[in-house]
C-alpha positions in Angstrom: -62.1 -3.7 1.0 -58.5 -3.0 1.0 -57.9 -4.9 3.8 -58.9 -7.9 2.9 -57.1 -7.6 -0.2 -53.8 -7.3 2.6 -54.7 -10.6 4.0 -55.4 -12.5 1.0 -51.7 -11.3 0.0 -50.7 -11.9 3.2 -52.3 -15.6 3.4 -50.4 -16.7 0.2 -47.1 -16.1 1.8 -48.2 -18.9 4.1 -47.9 -21.3 1.7 -43.8 -21.3 0.9 -42.2 -22.8 3.0 -39.2 -20.6 3.1 -38.4 -17.2 1.9 -34.3 -17.1 0.4 -33.4 -13.4 0.0 -31.5 -11.8 -3.0 -27.9 -10.2 -2.8 -27.1 -7.6 -3.8 -30.1 -5.8 -3.5 -31.9 -7.2 -0.6 -36.2 -8.2 -0.7 -36.9 -4.7 1.8 -40.9 -4.6 1.5 -41.6 -7.7 0.3 -39.7 -8.9 3.5 -41.1 -7.2 5.7 -44.4 -8.9 4.6 -43.1 -12.3 4.5 -41.9 -12.1 8.1 -45.4 -10.6 9.2 -46.9 -13.0 7.7 -44.1 -16.1 10.0 -42.1 -17.3 7.2 -39.1 -17.5 7.9 -36.5 -15.9 5.9 -33.0 -16.9 4.9 -30.7 -13.5 4.0 -26.6 -12.5 3.1 -26.3 -9.6 4.2 -23.5 -7.5 1.8 -21.4 -4.3 2.9 -24.4 -1.5 0.7 -27.3 -0.3 3.0 -29.7 -2.1 -0.1 -28.1 -5.7 0.7 -28.0 -4.9 5.0 -31.9 -4.4 5.4 -33.3 -8.4 5.9 -30.2 -8.6 8.4 -31.6 -5.4 9.8 -35.2 -6.5 10.7 -34.5 -9.8 11.2 -32.0 -8.6 14.2 -35.1 -6.1 14.9 -37.1 -9.1 15.2 -35.0 -10.7 17.7 -34.4 -7.7 19.5 -38.6 -7.5 19.6 -38.6 -10.6 21.2 
């Protein structure tokens, strides 16, 4: 049951064209889910940990590929 819910949740993300991250607090889990679903993400890293999470996620994806 839970797997089906997660799959439907992630499938909804594919309906969007782009995810714009927010300042001063990045999306964290929301950004991870969007990237996992294959949705492009645009972020503007700030100077605090909370404002740099999405940028770190994007760098990790680049490093892994």
